N, C-alpha and C positions, 0 to 999 in steps of 0.2 A: 709514585714510589720509584726511587733510582734503581736501575736494573741490578747493580752489584748488591744493594740491600735486599732485593728481592731473593737473589741467589742464595744469600747468608741465611735469610730466614727460612727457604726451603731446605737448606742442609741441615738446619737446626731442627727443623720438624722431621726430617728423615731420621736423624739420630734420636730424637726422643722416641719415634715410633719404633726403632729397632732396639732401644732399651726396654720398651713395654714389652716388646714380643720376647724378650729374653725373660723379662720378669715373669712372664704368663708361665713357665715351666715350673711347676711347683716342685719343692724339695732339692733344688740345684740352685746354689748361691756362688758367689765369688770364691768363697773358701770352704765350702760344705756340701756333700751329699747326704741326704736323710734317707735311711732305709728303715722299712717298718717290716716287722714279723710279729704273727701271732701264734703263741704256742699254749699248750696245756700246761699250766703251771701249778693247777690245784685240782683236777680231775683224774680220771682212771689213768691217763697215759702221762701224769706229770713228771714221771722219771724220764720219759723220752723228751718232753718239752724243755726241761731243765737242762739236759745235756745238749740240745741243739742250740738252745740260747747260748750256753757257755762257748760251744764250738765256734759259733758267729761271732762272739765278742772277741775271742782270742784272735781271729783273723783281723776283726777291725783293728784291734789294739795294735797288732804287728805292723799294718799298713800305716796307721797314724804315728807310732813311733819311728818309723824307718824312712818315712816319706809321704807321698800323697799322690792322688790321681789328678794329674794336670792342675796341681795346687790346691786341690780340695782334699779335706779330711772328710773321714766317714762318721756317722752318727746313726748309731743303732736304737732305734726305738721298739720297746717290747710291750705286747698287751697279752692278757691271759683270757682264753676263752672257756676254760674247763672242759674242753672237748665237747662244747655244746654249740651246735649250729647257730642257735638264736644270739648266743653271747658273741659268735663270731662275727656276724653282722654288725652288731654294736661296736665291737673292737675294729673293724674294718672302717666304718664312719668316723670313729674318732681319728684314727691313723690318717685316713685319706682327706677329711674335710677339716679337721681341727689341726693336726700335726702337719699336715701337707708334705706327707712322704712322697718320695720319688718312684720308688718299687716297693712292692710287697715281696719279700724274700722268704723262701723255706718255711711257709706256712703248714703247720701239721695237721694231717686229718682229711679223708675225702669229703665227707658231708659239710665239714667246715669251711673248706675252700669253694665248694660249689654254692655256699650261702654267702660267702664274702665277695667272690668274684664280680656278681653284677655292681656292687657298690664301688669296686675299683675301677672297673672297666668305663664306667659313666664318666669318670674323671681322667681316663688315659693312664691309669697306673697299671705297669706290668705286672702280672703274677709270674714271679720269677722263682723257678725250681721248688715247687712245693714237696713236702716230705710226704708223699704218697705214692703208691705205684698203680693208681687207677688211670684207667683211659681217659676219662673226663678231663684230666689236667692237659691233654694237648688234642683231644676229640670232643666235639666238633671243633675244626679250625677256628682259631681266633688269632688275629695277629699280636694280641698282649699275652698270650699263653707261651710259656717255656718249661719244658718238664724234662728230668733227667732219669727217672727210675723205670727199668723194664717192668712192663705191665705184670700182675700177678698172672695175667692168662698166658703170656708169653714165657713167663718163667716155668710154669707147669708144662706148658706144651713142648718145651725144648729140652727140659731137664729130665722129665719123668721117663720116657722111652729109653734112654740110655741107662738110667739106673735099673729099670726093669730087665734090661738084657744083662746088665753086670751081676745082677743078684739073681738071675734066672727065675723071676718071680712068675707065678702062675695065675694068682688071683689077686688083683688089685681093688681096694675099696676105699671110700673116703667119708670122712667126717669133717662137715663145714658148718660154719656161722651162717644162719639162715638171713642172709642179708646180701648186699651188692659184693661186699668183699669175698664172702665165702662163695658165692655163686661164680664170681670170676675164677677162683682157684678150681672149682668144679669143672667149669667148661673148658679151662685150660688142660685139665686132666683127661678130659674126654677127648679133645682134640689131639691131644699128644699120643694116646693109647690107639687112637683110630689109625695112625701112621704105621703102627705095628700090628694092625688087624686084631686088638683087644677092647675089650669093654669093661667097665667097671663092674665088679661083681656084687658090691653092695654099696649103696649111697645112704648115709645118715647124716641128719642135721641137729642143731640146737639153737635155741634163741639166745641172743646176746645178753650176756649176763649169767648164764648158766653156770653152775658149780658142780653139778653131778652128771658124769658122764657113764655111769654103769650101764645103763640100757643100751647106749649107743656102742659101747666096748663089747658087750654080750651079742649083740647082731653081726658085729663084724667078726667075732670069734666063732660064732656059729656058721659063718658063711665060709669058714676056713681061708681068710685072706693072708697072704704072706707079704703083703706091702700095704700101706695104709697113707694116703694123700691127706695132709691136715690143712684144712681150711680154717686155721686157727691162729690166735695171737700169743699171748702170754700165759695167763690162767688156764685157758683151755688146752693148750699144748701140754703143760705140766700135768693137768688133770687127767687127760686122756692117756697119756704115757704112763703114768703112775698107776691109774686103774687097770691098765693092761698089764703091767708087770706084776701087780699083785694077784691077777686071775691066772697067770702062767700064759698070757697072750704075748707072744714075742715077735711081731712082723716087723719088717724095715720101715721106719716111719719118715716121710719127706714132707717138709714144711715150705712155705713160701718166704719171702724176705720178711714178712710180719713177724714170723717167729725166729728171725736170726737177731737175737740180742743176748748179751750176757746174763741176763735176768733168767734166762731158761736153766742154764747150768747153775747158777748162784741159788736160785729158789728151789729148783727141783732135785739137785744133788746128783749122785751117781747114776740114778734110774735113766737120767737124760743121756748118757753116754750111748753113742750109736745113731743119735737123731740126725738126719740130713737136713738142709735148708739152702733154698736158692738165695743167692747174694750177689752184691757187686764189690764192695769195699772190704778190705781185711780188717778183722777186729784188732784195734790198738792195744795190744796188752803192753804193760810195763816191761815186761821182760822179753818181748818180742825179738825174734832172730834178726830181722831187719834193722840195721843201724838208725836209719832215717826215722822209721816208725817208732822205734824205741826212744829216740831223742824227743821227738814230737809229744809222745805220750807222758813222758816224765816232765816235759815243759808245761803241759797241760795240768799235771798232777801238782806241780808246784804252784801254779796260779790258782787254781781253785780248790786244791786240797781233796781232790776227789779224782777217782779212776776215770779215764775217758771211756767212751763207749762208741758204738757204730754211728750213733746218733750226734755224737760230738763230731764225728768225722763228716757226716753229712752237712751240719751246721758250717764248719769249717770251709768245705768244699764249696758250698753255695755261694759263700761270701768271695772266696777266692775267685770262682768263675766270674762273678760280677766284676772284681776288679780287672781281671784279664779283658773283659768286653769294654768296660769303660776306658780303660788305658787305650784300647784299640780304637775306640770311638772318636778321641781326640777331645779338645777343650770344650767345644760347641756341644755340649750334652742335653738332649731332649729325649722325651720317649720314643718319638718317630726315629731319631738318629740311631738310639740303641737298638730299636727293633731291626733296621737295616745293617747294623753292625753284627747283630746276632745271625742275621740271615746268611753271613757267610763264615760264622765262627766254627773253628775246631778246637777243642780243649784236649790237650795230649793226656795221657794216663797219668795220675797224681801218685804219690809215694805209697798210697794204701792199695795200689792195683786196680782203681777203678778202671770201669771201660772208657775209650775214647768218645767223648762227647762232640757231636758235629749237628749243625743246623742249617736249614736252608728256608727259601721263601714260602715252601709248603711243608716243611719238615719242623715239627715242634717238640718232639721227643728226641733228645740227644743220643740215646742208645737204647735198643731193645734186647742187648745181650745181658745174659747171667750166667753164673757158674755155680758150682756147689761147694759147700762146707760141711763139716760134719764134727760133732761134740766128740772129742776124744780125750780121755783122762781129764774131764772138766773144763776143756777149752775148745773154742772153735779153730778147726784146721782146714784149710783150703785144699780141697782134693781133685778139682778140676779146672781146665781151661774155660775161657767163654764159649759158649755155643750161640751160633747165630739162628733166629728162628727161620 
């Protein structure tokens, strides 16, 4: 075989090999990046899941209408797990193996993420910014984990001592859901109180799905508590505070970001005024004083004919963070290259006042800072700056 012909054949083989290597990165084509997300669209947190999905779709549509990521449009695929870990596994299998997604973004729920992540990691699919404040989203370390939410533990550990001092509280109690979520809130409260030489005066729990909190409230009232830490989500927060008001028990209530939702004051009414909660992003009310937030909220309302919530913001920001990383990554986008890009990424505060997110080779949680908000006249109002653990 002539030497020149052999050289041409070798070059052609290398070209084919390079093309095959590029083709091996699922979810990324010349014109498109496929993003998957799993939300609860039919279960107990369907309100959260629906809003998160719409927030994500809003940012995807903005990008696709205004430009691209190095010539690529975004495609968002959504699966419903009904807040069931078993269904989350099936949803992940479909998205990863059948739909060939590039990343899993904003998956809602701790147990659901824990169930789905092994399916993703087997195929090198990044778990990008899940919507849960559990430590398992970044611990133990895995290169394909990236999280944004300060843990329930750190939220309580940093915010509770200051509020105790501000309110001159003498006896702090807690009511918490008897699972890993509730225990994280409990542990954070205990750690925070330890820094000011205090202990919980009363600890009482309830099983997930409980609707009657009269006995727990009676125990805390009997202990003379003047501050109550809530390891609760929506129904339990409303139920505990409502029962307390009814019996004349009026301590200061503080919850985690799990209770930071407009559903608390919409469903619970005036009785919820005075509730504190740890949080990061500002609630996007349509009449918000910030011009940027008000414009965004009304744009969302126009598109979906629904008021946005903090979960709408979570979804929107998650896609925006991915866009920032993918733009910085450059045109040769793979899981490995995006991991390397994220290892040096810092995302500036968004229009909703979110904390700065930064990542490193061994740092998979963007921010562990949180701040306090309080329901005042039926709306969440930011009342503190961020506190570092």
